[in-house]
C-alpha positions in Angstrom: 122.4 187.8 104.8 123.3 187.2 101.0 126.1 185.7 99.8 127.9 188.0 97.2 131.8 187.3 97.5 133.1 183.9 95.5 135.3 182.8 98.0 138.2 180.2 96.3 138.2 177.9 99.0 135.4 174.9 99.6 133.4 175.6 102.5 130.6 173.6 103.9 128.6 173.9 107.4 129.5 171.2 109.5 128.7 170.8 113.8 130.8 167.7 114.0 133.1 169.8 116.7 129.8 170.6 118.3 128.7 167.3 118.5 132.2 165.4 119.8 131.8 168.2 122.7 128.7 166.8 123.1 130.1 163.1 123.1 133.2 164.3 125.3 131.1 165.1 127.7 128.5 162.3 127.8 131.9 159.9 128.6 132.6 162.3 131.7 128.9 163.6 133.0 127.8 162.6 136.5 124.9 164.4 136.7 121.9 162.0 135.7 119.8 164.2 134.6 122.2 166.2 132.5 123.6 163.0 131.0 120.1 162.1 129.7 119.5 165.3 128.3 122.9 164.8 126.0 122.7 161.2 125.5 118.8 162.1 124.0 120.3 165.4 122.6 123.1 163.2 120.7 120.3 160.3 120.0 118.4 163.2 117.7 121.0 164.5 116.0 122.4 160.8 114.7 119.4 161.2 112.5 121.2 163.8 110.6 124.7 162.6 109.5 125.3 165.4 106.8 125.2 167.8 109.9 128.5 165.4 110.7 129.7 165.3 107.7 128.7 169.1 106.1 126.4 170.6 104.4 127.2 172.6 101.2 126.1 176.9 101.1 122.9 176.7 99.1 119.0 176.7 99.9 119.5 173.5 101.6 120.8 175.3 104.7 117.6 176.7 105.5 115.8 173.6 105.9 117.9 172.2 109.0 117.1 175.9 111.1 114.8 173.8 113.5 117.9 171.4 114.0 120.1 174.1 113.9 118.9 175.7 116.9 119.0 172.5 119.2 122.9 171.8 118.2 123.4 174.9 119.0 121.0 175.3 122.1 124.1 175.3 124.7 125.9 178.0 122.8 122.6 180.3 122.1 120.8 180.1 125.5 117.3 181.1 125.9 117.8 183.0 128.8 120.6 184.9 127.3 119.7 185.8 123.9 117.8 189.0 124.9 121.6 190.1 126.5 124.1 189.0 123.9 124.3 189.9 120.6 126.0 186.9 119.1 125.8 184.8 115.6 126.5 182.2 114.0 128.1 182.0 110.5 129.7 180.5 107.3 133.5 180.5 107.4 134.8 183.4 105.5 130.9 184.0 103.7 128.1 186.6 105.6 125.9 184.5 105.8 124.2 184.1 109.2 122.0 180.9 109.8 121.6 181.8 113.7 121.3 184.9 115.7 120.8 185.7 119.5 117.5 188.0 119.9 119.1 191.2 120.5 120.6 190.8 117.5 118.0 190.1 115.4 116.4 193.1 117.3 119.4 195.0 116.2 119.2 194.5 112.9 115.4 194.6 112.1 116.0 198.0 114.1 118.8 198.6 111.4 116.0 198.4 108.8 115.8 196.7 105.5 118.3 198.6 103.1 120.8 197.9 106.1 123.5 195.3 105.0 125.6 193.7 108.1 129.6 194.7 107.3 132.7 195.9 108.7 133.7 199.2 108.5 135.8 200.1 106.2 136.7 196.6 105.3 138.1 194.6 102.0 136.4 191.9 102.0 139.1 190.0 99.5 141.6 190.2 102.1 139.2 187.2 103.3 141.3 185.3 101.5 144.6 186.0 102.6 143.3 185.6 106.2 142.1 182.1 105.0 145.6 181.3 103.7 147.2 182.8 107.4 144.8 180.8 109.3 146.0 177.3 107.0 149.6 178.3 108.1 149.2 179.2 111.6 146.3 175.6 112.2 147.7 173.1 109.5 151.4 174.0 109.3 151.8 175.3 112.9 153.0 178.4 111.9 152.3 181.9 114.8 151.2 184.3 112.5 149.0 187.1 114.2 146.6 188.2 111.8 143.7 189.7 113.5 142.6 193.1 113.3 139.4 194.9 115.2 136.3 195.3 113.0 133.7 197.5 113.9 130.3 197.9 112.3 128.1 200.8 112.5 124.9 200.3 112.7 122.0 202.2 113.3 119.3 202.0 115.8 115.7 202.5 115.3 115.9 206.6 115.8 118.4 206.9 113.2 121.4 207.3 115.8 124.6 204.8 114.9 125.5 202.7 117.3 129.5 201.3 116.8 130.0 197.4 117.9 132.9 195.5 117.9 133.3 192.2 116.3 134.9 188.9 118.0 135.5 185.8 116.2 135.5 182.5 118.1 137.1 179.8 115.1 136.8 177.2 117.3 134.4 174.9 115.4 136.5 175.3 112.0 138.3 172.1 110.7 140.7 172.8 107.7 141.6 169.7 105.2 143.7 169.8 102.3 142.8 168.6 99.0 144.3 167.5 95.8 145.5 170.8 94.4 147.0 172.0 98.0 150.8 172.7 97.5 153.4 171.7 100.3 154.9 175.0 101.8 158.1 175.2 103.4 159.5 177.3 105.7 161.2 179.7 103.4 158.1 179.6 101.5 156.5 181.3 104.5 159.2 183.6 104.8 158.6 184.7 101.1 154.5 184.9 101.3 155.6 187.1 104.8 157.9 189.6 102.8 154.8 189.8 100.1 151.4 190.0 101.9 150.2 192.1 98.7 151.2 189.9 96.0 148.1 188.2 95.7 149.0 186.0 92.2 152.0 184.9 94.4 149.8 183.6 97.4 147.3 182.0 94.8 150.3 179.9 93.4 151.0 178.5 96.6 147.1 178.6 97.7 145.4 177.8 94.5 141.5 178.2 94.4 139.6 174.8 95.4 142.7 173.4 97.2 141.8 173.8 101.1 138.7 172.7 102.2 137.1 175.1 105.4 134.6 172.5 107.6 132.6 174.4 110.4 131.2 177.2 111.5 132.3 180.7 113.1 130.9 182.2 116.2 130.6 185.9 115.9 130.1 188.3 119.6 129.6 191.5 119.2 130.0 194.4 121.6 128.7 197.9 122.1 130.9 200.0 121.7 129.8 203.2 121.4 130.8 205.4 124.5 134.3 204.0 123.7 134.2 205.3 120.3 132.9 208.4 120.8 135.5 209.1 123.6 138.1 207.9 120.6 136.4 210.7 118.4 136.6 212.7 120.8 140.5 212.2 121.5 141.5 212.6 118.1 139.4 215.8 117.6 141.1 217.3 120.8 144.5 215.8 119.6 144.6 217.8 116.2 142.9 221.1 117.4 142.1 223.1 120.8 139.3 224.8 121.8 139.3 227.4 119.2 137.1 229.6 117.1 136.4 226.4 114.3 133.0 225.3 113.7 133.8 222.0 112.6 135.4 221.0 115.8 132.3 222.5 117.8 130.5 221.0 115.5 132.0 217.5 116.1 132.1 217.7 120.0 128.6 218.7 120.1 128.0 215.2 118.3 130.4 213.2 120.6 128.7 214.7 123.8 125.2 214.0 122.1 126.0 210.4 121.6 127.8 210.0 124.7 124.7 211.0 127.0 121.5 210.2 124.5 120.3 213.5 123.9 119.9 214.6 120.9 119.4 218.9 121.8 122.5 218.4 124.1 125.0 221.7 124.1 128.1 222.2 125.4 130.2 224.8 127.0 133.6 226.2 128.7 134.9 228.7 131.1 138.7 229.2 132.2 138.9 229.4 135.9 142.0 231.6 137.5 143.0 229.5 140.1 145.2 232.5 141.6 142.7 235.2 141.3 139.8 232.8 141.8 137.9 234.3 139.3 136.0 232.2 135.6 136.6 234.0 132.3 135.2 233.1 128.6 137.6 231.1 126.5 138.8 232.4 123.6 136.2 231.2 120.9 133.5 232.6 118.9 131.4 229.3 118.9 131.8 227.7 122.8 129.8 229.6 125.1 129.9 230.0 129.0 126.7 228.8 130.6 128.3 230.0 134.0 128.9 233.3 132.9 126.5 234.0 130.4 127.0 237.7 128.9 129.8 238.4 130.8 133.3 238.0 130.3 134.8 237.5 133.7 133.3 237.4 137.4 134.1 236.2 140.8 133.5 232.6 141.6 132.1 233.6 144.5 129.4 235.6 142.7 128.7 232.3 140.4 128.1 229.5 142.4 127.2 228.8 145.9 130.1 228.3 148.0 129.8 224.4 148.9 129.6 223.9 144.8 132.7 225.8 144.7 134.5 224.1 146.9 133.9 221.1 145.2 134.8 222.1 141.7 138.2 224.5 142.7 139.5 222.0 146.0 137.7 218.9 145.3 137.9 218.5 141.5 134.5 216.9 142.0 131.8 217.3 139.4 129.1 219.8 140.3 125.5 218.7 139.1 122.2 220.1 139.2 119.5 217.8 137.8 116.6 219.8 138.2 118.3 224.0 138.0 114.6 225.2 138.7 114.4 223.5 142.4 118.4 224.8 142.8 117.3 228.4 141.8 114.7 228.6 144.2 117.3 227.7 147.0 120.0 229.7 145.7 118.2 232.5 144.3 121.3 235.1 144.6 123.7 232.9 142.5 124.2 233.8 138.4 124.4 230.2 137.6 120.9 229.1 137.6 119.7 232.2 136.5 121.7 232.3 133.1 121.1 228.3 132.7 117.2 229.1 132.6 117.5 232.1 130.9 118.1 229.6 127.8 116.1 227.3 128.3 118.1 224.8 130.7 116.7 222.4 133.1 119.9 220.2 134.1 123.9 220.7 134.0 127.1 219.0 134.7 130.0 221.2 135.6 133.3 219.1 135.3 136.5 220.6 136.8 139.5 220.4 133.7 142.2 219.3 135.8 145.5 218.0 136.3 146.7 217.2 139.9 146.0 220.5 141.9 145.9 222.8 138.7 142.4 223.3 137.6 142.0 224.9 134.4 138.8 225.2 133.3 134.8 224.0 133.7 133.3 221.8 131.0 129.2 222.2 131.1 127.2 219.9 129.6 123.4 221.1 129.8 120.2 219.6 128.7 116.5 221.1 128.5 114.9 218.9 130.3 115.2 217.8 134.3 117.1 214.9 135.0 118.7 214.2 131.6 122.0 215.6 133.2 122.4 213.9 136.8 125.2 212.5 139.2 125.2 209.4 137.7 125.5 209.4 134.2 128.0 212.1 134.7 130.5 209.4 135.1 130.8 208.8 131.3 133.1 211.7 131.2 135.8 210.2 133.7 137.5 208.7 130.0 137.4 212.1 127.9 138.5 214.7 130.6 142.2 214.4 130.2 142.0 214.8 126.3 140.0 218.3 127.4 142.4 219.0 130.0 145.5 219.2 126.7 143.2 220.4 124.7 142.0 223.4 127.2 145.7 223.4 127.9 146.5 224.8 124.2 143.7 227.0 124.2 144.9 228.7 127.5 148.4 228.6 126.0 147.2 230.3 122.9 145.4 232.9 124.6 148.0 233.4 126.9 150.2 234.2 123.9 147.3 236.3 122.8 147.5 238.2 125.7 151.2 238.7 126.2 151.5 239.6 122.2 149.4 242.6 123.2 151.3 243.7 126.2 154.4 243.2 123.7 153.0 245.5 120.9 152.0 248.0 123.8 154.4 247.7 126.7 157.0 245.7 125.4 159.3 243.4 127.9 157.5 243.3 131.6 158.5 241.9 134.3 157.3 238.7 135.7 156.3 240.3 139.2 153.7 242.9 137.5 152.9 240.9 134.8 149.5 240.2 136.2 148.4 243.5 135.9 149.5 244.0 132.8 147.4 241.1 131.4 144.3 242.6 133.3 144.5 245.3 130.9 145.5 243.0 128.0 142.2 240.6 128.7 140.6 244.5 129.0 141.4 245.2 125.5 140.7 241.6 124.0 137.3 241.8 125.5 137.0 245.3 123.7 138.1 244.1 120.5 136.4 241.0 120.4 133.5 243.3 120.9 134.0 245.7 118.4 134.8 248.4 120.5 138.0 250.4 120.8 139.9 250.4 123.9 143.0 252.6 124.8 145.5 251.1 127.3 145.8 253.2 130.4 149.4 254.3 132.3 149.8 251.3 134.9 150.3 253.2 138.2 151.7 251.1 141.3 151.2 253.7 144.3 152.8 253.4 147.7 156.6 251.3 146.9 159.6 251.3 148.9 162.4 252.0 146.1 166.4 250.4 146.5 168.9 251.2 144.0 172.3 250.1 143.6 175.0 249.7 141.3 178.9 248.2 140.8 180.6 250.6 138.9 184.4 250.3 136.9 186.3 253.5 138.5 187.6 255.6 136.3 186.2 253.8 133.1 186.6 256.6 131.1 190.2 257.2 131.8 190.9 253.2 131.6 189.2 253.5 128.1 191.3 256.3 127.3 194.7 254.6 128.3 194.0 251.6 125.8 193.4 254.4 123.1 196.8 256.4 123.6 198.4 252.7 124.1 197.1 251.0 121.0 197.4 254.4 118.9 201.1 255.0 120.2 201.9 251.5 119.4 200.9 251.6 115.8 202.3 255.1 115.1 205.8 253.9 116.5 206.3 250.7 114.4 205.0 252.8 111.3 207.7 255.4 112.4 210.3 252.6 112.1 209.2 251.0 109.4 209.0 254.7 107.7 212.9 255.7 109.1 214.4 252.6 107.5 212.8 253.0 104.3 213.8 256.5 104.3 217.6 255.3 105.1 217.3 253.2 102.1 215.5 255.2 99.3 215.4 259.0 100.8 212.4 260.5 99.3 210.6 263.6 100.6 207.4 261.6 101.1 208.9 259.3 103.9 210.3 262.6 105.5 206.9 264.1 105.6 205.0 260.6 107.0 208.1 260.6 109.5 206.9 264.6 110.8 203.0 263.3 110.7 203.6 260.6 112.7 206.0 262.5 115.3 203.1 265.3 115.2 200.3 262.9 116.2 202.7 261.5 119.2 203.0 264.0 120.6 199.5 265.1 120.9 198.4 261.7 122.1 201.1 262.4 124.7 200.6 266.0 125.6 197.0 266.8 124.9 194.7 263.7 124.2 191.3 264.6 123.4 188.2 262.7 122.6 188.2 263.1 118.8 191.9 262.5 118.4 190.8 258.7 118.2 189.2 259.1 114.8 192.0 261.6 113.7 194.4 259.0 114.1 192.8 256.8 112.3 192.0 259.0 109.8 195.5 259.4 109.1 196.7 256.1 109.5 194.1 255.3 106.4 194.9 258.1 103.8 197.9 259.4 104.8 200.3 256.5 106.0 198.7 253.7 104.4 199.1 254.3 100.9 203.2 255.4 101.3 203.0 251.5 103.2 202.2 250.2 99.9 204.5 251.8 98.0 207.1 250.8 100.7 206.2 247.3 100.5 206.4 247.1 96.4 209.8 248.5 96.2 211.7 247.8 99.1 211.6 244.1 99.9 214.4 244.0 102.4 211.7 245.5 104.6 208.8 242.6 103.4 209.2 241.2 106.6 209.2 244.1 109.2 205.9 245.1 107.3 204.2 241.2 107.6 205.1 241.4 111.2 202.7 244.7 111.7 200.0 243.6 109.5 199.9 240.8 112.1 199.2 242.9 114.7 196.3 244.5 112.9 192.5 243.8 114.1 190.5 242.7 110.9 187.7 244.7 111.7 189.3 247.9 111.5 192.7 247.5 110.3 194.1 249.4 113.4 196.2 247.4 116.1 193.6 247.2 119.2 195.3 245.0 121.5 194.7 247.2 124.7 191.4 248.7 123.6 189.9 244.9 123.1 191.0 243.9 126.3 189.6 246.7 127.9 186.1 246.0 126.0 186.4 242.1 126.4 187.1 243.0 130.7 184.1 245.1 130.5 181.9 243.0 128.9 182.6 240.2 130.8 182.1 241.5 133.9 178.7 242.9 133.1 177.4 239.5 131.8 179.1 237.9 134.8 177.8 240.6 137.2 174.0 240.7 135.2 173.8 236.6 135.3 174.9 237.0 139.2 172.1 239.2 140.1 169.7 238.0 137.6 170.0 234.3 139.8 170.1 236.0 143.0 166.6 237.5 142.0 165.0 234.2 141.6 165.7 233.9 145.0 164.6 237.5 146.6 161.3 236.9 144.6 160.5 234.4 147.5 160.7 237.0 149.9 158.0 238.9 148.7 157.0 239.7 144.8 158.8 242.6 143.8 159.6 244.8 140.8 163.1 244.2 139.1 165.1 246.2 136.6 169.0 246.0 135.7 170.9 247.9 133.3 174.5 247.6 132.2 177.0 250.1 131.3 180.3 250.4 132.6 179.2 247.9 135.4 175.8 246.9 136.6 172.9 249.1 138.3 169.6 247.9 139.6 166.6 249.3 141.0 163.8 247.7 143.0 160.3 248.0 143.6 158.1 246.5 146.8 154.9 247.4 148.0 151.5 245.8 148.3 150.4 247.2 144.9 153.0 245.0 143.3 151.6 242.0 144.6 148.0 241.0 143.7 147.8 237.8 146.4 150.4 238.3 149.1 150.4 240.6 152.0 153.5 243.1 152.6 154.2 244.3 155.5 157.2 246.3 156.9 159.5 243.1 157.8 159.5 242.1 153.9 160.9 245.8 153.2 164.0 244.8 155.6 164.3 241.6 154.6 165.1 242.9 151.0 167.4 245.9 152.1 169.7 243.3 153.9 169.1 240.7 150.6 170.2 243.9 148.9 173.5 244.9 150.9 174.5 241.0 151.2 174.1 241.0 147.4 176.6 243.8 146.6 179.0 242.6 148.9 179.0 239.1 147.0 179.3 241.0 143.3 182.1 243.2 144.6 183.8 239.1 145.2 182.6 237.5 141.9 184.0 241.2 140.2 187.7 240.8 141.4 187.5 236.7 140.4 187.1 237.9 137.0 189.9 240.8 137.0 192.1 237.5 138.2 192.2 236.4 134.9 191.7 239.5 133.0 193.7 240.5 129.7 193.3 244.4 131.6 192.1 243.6 135.1 189.9 246.9 136.2 188.8 248.0 139.7 185.2 248.6 141.0 183.4 250.6 143.4 179.8 250.0 144.4 176.7 252.2 146.1 173.6 251.7 147.5 170.9 254.9 147.6 168.4 254.4 150.3 165.1 256.0 150.1 162.5 255.7 152.7 159.4 257.3 151.5 157.1 255.7 149.6 157.1 256.8 145.8 154.8 255.4 142.9 155.6 254.3 139.4 154.3 255.0 136.4 153.8 252.8 133.3 153.9 255.4 129.9 152.5 253.4 127.4 153.8 256.2 125.0 157.6 255.7 126.1 156.8 251.7 126.7 158.9 252.4 130.1 158.3 252.7 134.0 159.0 256.0 136.0 158.6 257.4 138.9 155.7 259.4 139.2 154.7 262.6 140.3 157.1 266.2 140.9 158.0 265.0 144.6 159.3 261.8 143.9 161.4 262.9 141.0 163.6 264.2 143.5 164.5 260.3 143.8 165.3 260.1 140.6 167.5 263.5 140.7 169.5 262.2 143.4 170.1 258.2 141.8 171.7 260.1 138.3 174.0 262.4 140.2 174.8 260.6 143.5 177.9 258.4 142.6 180.0 261.9 141.8 179.2 263.1 145.2 181.8 264.4 147.0 182.7 263.8 150.9 182.3 267.7 152.6 185.2 269.7 152.6 186.9 267.2 150.3 187.9 266.3 147.1 186.7 262.6 147.6 184.3 260.9 146.2 182.0 258.9 148.1 182.4 255.8 145.6 185.8 254.3 146.2 187.5 251.0 145.3 186.9 248.5 147.3 184.3 249.8 149.3 180.0 250.2 149.6 179.2 253.5 149.9 175.2 253.4 151.3 173.9 256.8 151.3 170.6 258.0 153.2 169.1 261.0 154.2 167.3 260.0 157.6 168.8 258.9 160.8 166.5 255.9 160.9 167.6 254.8 158.0 171.4 255.1 159.4 170.3 252.9 162.3 169.0 250.4 160.6 171.9 250.3 158.1 174.4 249.5 160.9 172.3 246.6 162.3 172.6 245.1 159.0 176.1 246.0 158.8 176.9 244.7 162.2 175.3 240.9 160.9 177.7 241.1 158.0 180.4 241.9 159.7 180.0 239.1 162.0 179.4 236.6 158.7 183.2 238.2 157.1 181.1 240.0 154.4 182.7 243.3 155.8 185.3 244.8 157.7 185.2 246.1 160.6 185.9 250.0 159.5 182.9 251.9 159.2 183.1 255.6 157.6 180.0 257.8 158.7 180.4 260.4 156.3 178.4 263.6 155.7 178.2 264.9 151.5 178.8 267.8 149.4 175.2 269.1 148.2 174.0 268.2 144.5 172.6 269.7 141.9 168.9 270.5 143.6 169.6 267.8 146.8 171.2 268.5 150.0 171.4 266.6 153.3 173.2 263.4 152.0 174.8 261.5 154.4 176.6 257.9 154.0 177.9 254.7 155.6 181.0 253.5 153.8 181.9 249.8 154.2 184.9 247.6 153.3 184.1 244.6 151.7 186.0 241.5 152.8 187.4 239.4 149.9 187.4 236.0 149.8 189.6 233.7 148.6 188.9 231.1 146.4 191.3 228.2 148.1 189.6 229.1 151.3 186.0 230.8 151.3 186.3 231.0 155.1 189.5 233.0 154.7 189.0 236.7 154.2 191.6 239.5 152.7 191.3 242.9 152.3 191.3 245.0 148.8 194.6 246.2 149.3 195.5 242.5 149.5 193.7 241.7 147.0 195.2 244.2 144.7 198.8 242.6 146.0 197.5 239.0 144.6 196.3 240.6 141.2 199.1 242.8 140.2 
């Protein structure tokens, strides 16, 4: 190596510390053969005292080559020379004067133009390192200065190999010269605070102020595989397996270096654990060698069962070192045919997994048999965790793409049926990626049983009208008092006219309230009464306090008294929010019975639809027992929601009342998601009868009476067949034993509803539980006494 850097301190090569080690060993060595060897070695070295005192770095050092090899024989044993990558060098100067045979071969194959130097290293830092070594070795400081150094060295084929350097400075002595400056603890603190201030360091460590005498040992370790893993980690941390040519090329390079195969290629296939299918990854560059030209395929059609079990269940590598041989034994498998059609003769399939969750298969393929095998497959152990993270990101990206398609085409979809929409979205994306047109079809679920229920505020329209009449009357009466007092103070025709208008509308509110009266009264106040009130405020100071009190009652949103209406709206809103939250929470538990479609709506109460059947689930088997479970669950939850509703009323500003209903429909029907309307509908003319019943049933009357079937404090279970009556009586009996329902059960026949006849009902009283003692139950009438 050429010396091309002027180191500021004096350097000489000395073997004093090695010779001292030989002398120490001679004194303790008991083996006569070893003792004779050491003695003869020391006698030989004693003929060259300059090696002890130090040889200056010039051409003279080369004249000692043979002697140095003898001195360093124990450090560079001949038997390890072809294995160890080692060199003896001048301290801080890139000059090698002794090296192992393996290092000599590595440097020879690198070529004459190659200069051994560490990657991204500023050689001027040698000065700072030398100063830190002085502080550590001479002044006893403990400053960590070591940094990892890497060398990129081409092999005979031009491939870059990476080596890490380990430096041993045990054979170096440090001596201060005349120019050396004494360093104090304060000086050390100052230097550590200014590591880049070269002028400052030079003031404490002037040129030629210290002498480094001895030699350093360089040991190299081949870390090419580690380096490739690190490169792969960097690529994958910053990118997913996406449509990026640069990322693909980088990963290809990493795998080729890792397996030392120049034409090696890699692919990736997603694995759907639930459906046991292979799917292509969302990438323009990364192929699926498992699937070939297919977009998706069942695993069993691609790989034989034993191999699939190793991959998907055990998480083991699946290696084919000879694809042609494998094809002759498994001629019906697509995998071998896909590989041979592209000229690949050996392959490693590695599951990308975390625990039991396998999300994909990494495919490493080569064009020669045995290039890839079960032995070199273990090189992938270090990289698979990073591939998992990247593949997971790609999977999420692809899921987001599917969800975006679903949202665009279908809006919000319940998770129980999401799988069916995902399948359709995958078809859509596959077609789009191929440049083909694809229209979403309506999605139909056949053979499902419907369950419908609602908890509704009793007489909500009447309650809302009462609140409106209360607020309007209160506001007009206050204004009436103000105008009467103003008229007493200053009799003006406009005051008398305003009093007349107020009394006119108070009479209408009391005796002939109509839907548009609220708007008409608001118009009266804003357009006729408020301007007069403003005049009174300006002209009658004695009424200021009364007008101020009135203004404080007005809502900031609409400048009206909104007291009772606000209380009504707040009670309805809070009741709906908490009931919706309650049934949503219970729904999470109900999905464990069997996956089913669920939707709920908030009006003046909360209503819900459930649909259960085999077509809803892609993985579980449906049975009638599961339907019965869900029917019982629904009735129990309706009882619980009645309790929750009245707990809310206990602290409401305007307590309201509720009535509940369940509609039992024992026939299977179909539901269709209509892409144009972006919603589910019951499908077919006959099935539409169910929707008709649902919309009209809560206003149905008991036969030969004016009494509605839905009543406060009760749940009406409406049915059409004796079979359903028998089934629900069992549920009622069970819930009576659990204190959800009282002993009284009404058996009712209902008047025909428009277009629907033969409806009957079981009506049960809900048991209400006190907050003080959940085991204690009270009737609806007792509950009302508590609330009022």
